[in-house]
C-alpha positions as CSV (number, residue, x, y, z in Angstrom):
1,M,118.1,108.8,82.7
2,D,121.4,108.2,84.4
3,K,120.2,104.9,85.4
4,Y,119.2,103.8,81.8
5,E,122.4,105.2,80.4
6,N,124.8,103.5,83.0
7,L,123.5,100.0,83.6
8,D,125.7,97.1,83.3
9,E,125.7,96.1,79.7
10,E,126.5,92.5,80.5
11,N,123.2,92.2,82.5
12,L,120.4,90.1,81.0
13,F,118.0,93.1,81.5
14,N,120.2,96.2,81.2
15,E,118.2,99.0,80.0
16,Y,115.6,100.7,82.1
17,H,114.5,103.8,83.8
18,F,112.6,102.4,86.7
19,G,113.3,99.3,88.4
20,T,109.8,99.5,90.2
21,H,106.4,99.6,88.7
22,Y,103.4,101.9,88.7
23,S,101.0,99.2,89.4
24,S,101.4,95.9,91.5
25,S,99.4,93.8,93.8
26,A,101.5,95.5,96.7
27,I,100.4,98.9,95.6
28,I,96.7,97.9,95.3
29,F,96.7,96.3,98.8
30,N,98.4,99.4,100.3
31,F,95.8,101.8,98.9
32,L,93.0,99.3,99.8
33,V,94.3,98.0,103.1
34,R,91.1,99.2,105.0
35,V,88.7,97.4,102.5
36,R,88.0,93.7,102.4
37,P,89.1,91.4,100.8
38,Y,92.2,93.6,100.1
39,S,93.0,94.0,103.7
40,I,93.4,90.2,103.7
41,G,95.5,90.2,100.9
42,A,97.7,92.8,102.4
43,M,98.2,90.6,105.5
44,V,98.8,87.6,103.2
45,L,101.5,89.6,101.5
46,Q,103.1,90.3,104.9
47,S,103.1,86.6,106.2
48,G,99.8,87.2,108.2
49,K,100.2,90.6,109.4
50,F,100.0,94.1,108.3
51,D,103.0,95.9,107.1
52,V,104.8,98.3,109.5
53,A,102.8,101.5,110.2
54,D,105.2,103.8,108.6
55,R,104.7,102.1,105.2
56,L,101.0,101.9,105.2
57,F,98.7,104.3,103.3
58,Y,97.6,106.8,106.1
59,S,98.1,110.2,104.7
60,Y,97.0,111.3,101.2
61,W,99.6,114.2,101.4
62,G,102.3,112.0,102.5
63,S,101.7,109.5,99.5
64,W,101.5,112.3,97.1
65,N,104.7,113.7,98.4
66,N,106.6,110.6,98.4
67,A,105.4,109.6,94.8
68,T,106.4,113.2,93.4
69,T,109.8,113.4,95.1
70,S,111.3,109.8,95.4
71,P,112.6,108.3,92.1
72,T,111.7,104.7,93.4
73,D,108.0,105.6,93.9
74,V,106.2,105.5,90.6
75,R,103.0,104.4,91.8
76,E,99.7,105.5,90.0
77,L,96.4,106.3,91.6
78,I,93.9,103.3,91.3
79,P,90.2,103.7,90.2
80,E,88.9,103.3,93.6
81,I,90.4,106.8,94.4
82,Y,87.7,108.3,92.5
83,T,84.9,105.9,93.3
84,L,85.1,104.6,96.7
85,P,85.2,106.8,99.8
86,E,85.1,103.7,102.2
87,M,88.8,103.0,101.2
88,F,89.7,106.0,103.3
89,I,87.8,104.7,106.5
90,N,88.7,102.1,108.7
91,K,85.2,100.7,109.1
92,N,86.7,97.2,110.2
93,N,88.5,98.8,113.0
94,Y,91.8,97.3,112.2
95,D,94.8,97.9,114.5
96,Y,97.3,99.2,112.1
97,G,99.8,100.2,114.9
98,M,101.7,103.5,115.4
99,T,104.4,105.3,113.2
100,Q,107.8,106.1,114.6
101,D,106.5,109.7,115.0
102,K,103.8,108.3,117.4
103,V,100.8,108.5,114.9
104,A,98.2,106.0,115.4
105,I,97.0,104.8,112.0
106,D,93.2,104.9,111.6
107,N,91.4,106.7,108.8
108,V,93.4,108.2,106.1
109,Q,94.5,111.7,106.6
110,L,92.9,113.8,103.9
111,P,93.7,117.4,102.7
112,N,92.3,120.3,104.7
113,W,89.9,121.3,102.0
114,A,88.0,118.1,102.3
115,G,87.2,118.6,106.0
116,R,88.1,115.0,106.8
117,N,85.1,114.1,104.6
118,P,86.0,111.1,102.3
119,Y,82.8,111.6,100.4
120,L,83.4,115.2,99.6
121,F,87.0,114.3,98.8
122,V,86.1,111.7,96.3
123,A,83.3,113.6,94.8
124,E,85.7,116.4,94.1
125,L,88.5,114.3,92.7
126,R,85.8,112.7,90.4
127,A,84.8,116.1,89.2
128,R,88.5,117.1,88.5
129,L,89.0,113.7,86.4
130,E,86.0,114.7,84.4
131,S,87.3,118.3,83.8
132,A,88.2,119.9,80.6
133,H,91.9,120.3,81.8
134,V,92.1,116.5,82.1
135,S,90.1,115.7,79.1
136,E,92.6,117.8,77.0
137,R,95.4,115.9,78.4
138,I,94.5,112.4,79.3
139,N,95.5,111.2,75.8
140,Q,99.0,111.8,76.8
141,W,98.7,109.3,79.5
142,I,97.1,106.9,77.4
143,D,100.1,107.0,75.0
144,L,102.4,106.2,77.8
145,I,100.4,103.3,79.3
146,Y,98.7,101.6,76.3
147,G,100.1,103.3,73.2
148,Y,103.0,104.3,71.1
149,K,105.2,105.6,73.9
150,Q,105.1,102.4,75.8
151,R,107.9,100.8,73.9
152,G,110.7,101.6,71.7
153,K,112.5,104.9,70.9
154,D,109.5,107.0,72.0
155,A,109.3,105.3,75.3
156,V,113.1,106.0,75.9
157,E,112.5,109.8,74.8
158,N,109.7,110.0,77.4
159,L,111.6,108.2,80.3
160,N,109.0,105.4,80.1
161,I,111.1,102.4,80.1
162,F,110.4,99.8,83.2
163,Y,112.2,96.6,84.2
164,P,111.9,94.2,81.1
165,L,110.2,91.5,82.9
166,T,107.1,93.7,83.2
167,Y,106.6,93.7,79.6
168,E,104.3,91.1,77.8
169,N,106.4,88.4,75.9
170,C,109.7,89.8,77.2
171,I,111.0,86.4,78.0
172,D,110.2,82.7,77.1
173,L,109.9,81.0,80.4
174,S,109.9,77.7,78.8
175,Q,113.5,78.3,77.8
176,V,114.8,78.9,81.4
177,D,116.5,75.8,82.5
178,D,117.7,76.9,86.0
179,P,114.7,76.1,88.3
180,N,115.9,78.9,90.8
181,E,116.0,81.5,88.1
182,L,112.7,80.4,86.7
183,E,111.0,80.7,90.2
184,S,112.7,84.3,90.6
185,F,111.2,85.5,87.2
186,E,107.8,83.9,87.8
187,T,107.6,85.7,91.3
188,Q,108.7,89.1,89.9
189,I,106.2,88.7,87.0
190,A,103.4,87.7,89.3
191,H,104.0,90.4,92.2
192,F,106.0,93.3,91.0
193,G,103.9,94.8,88.2
194,Q,103.0,94.0,84.5
195,N,102.6,96.5,81.6
196,P,99.3,96.2,79.9
197,S,99.2,95.0,76.3
198,Q,100.0,97.7,73.9
199,I,96.6,98.0,72.5
200,I,96.9,101.3,70.8
201,G,98.6,101.8,67.5
202,N,101.8,103.7,66.5
203,N,100.1,107.1,66.5
204,P,99.3,109.6,69.1
205,H,95.9,109.1,70.8
206,P,93.3,111.7,69.9
207,K,92.2,114.2,72.4
208,R,88.8,113.5,74.2
209,L,86.0,115.5,72.4
210,A,84.4,118.1,74.2
211,A,80.7,117.4,75.5
212,K,79.0,119.6,72.9
213,A,81.1,117.7,70.2
214,H,79.7,114.5,71.4
215,W,76.1,115.4,71.3
């Protein structure tokens, strides 16, 4: 909120809560660094090698802790978290190096309740995703990502404004004359995250119907 209210008014893009994005190629490559072809994409992004060990996805708890405490880490979980146990296993035996704390990066460290079993872990997360608790609330997430809270005053009130270049039709690149500025805009749009189209109307998305109601 402070960032939104205190940004330089003379800046071309001067009002946003978050300068980083919840989804980008870098985030996806980071989560799926153990799975081809995403592991190859991760290396391409880092000029032919893996990122430094401390920045790799190696601890589920560590990533959760960072995303819930750091104002610059607003990443969202990707669908594979709920469907692909292999993303937690270093089946290709890649050498990811060692952290500054002398932790060798291999399989992803999972919570104790999962017993180091990624299949059990994914099955439990999937069950939670399909639970009544989530079903009663997931419409609120839909409103933020695809709906009426994505833009405008409702987005401001819900601290949901991201860097303007991440929005569809934010800027007409054909009107940018400076080639260096154009390249900078295109690079940011391509690699640092994009908001999806605002496909839901101006009203709150309804709650998910209970299973009995569906039948």
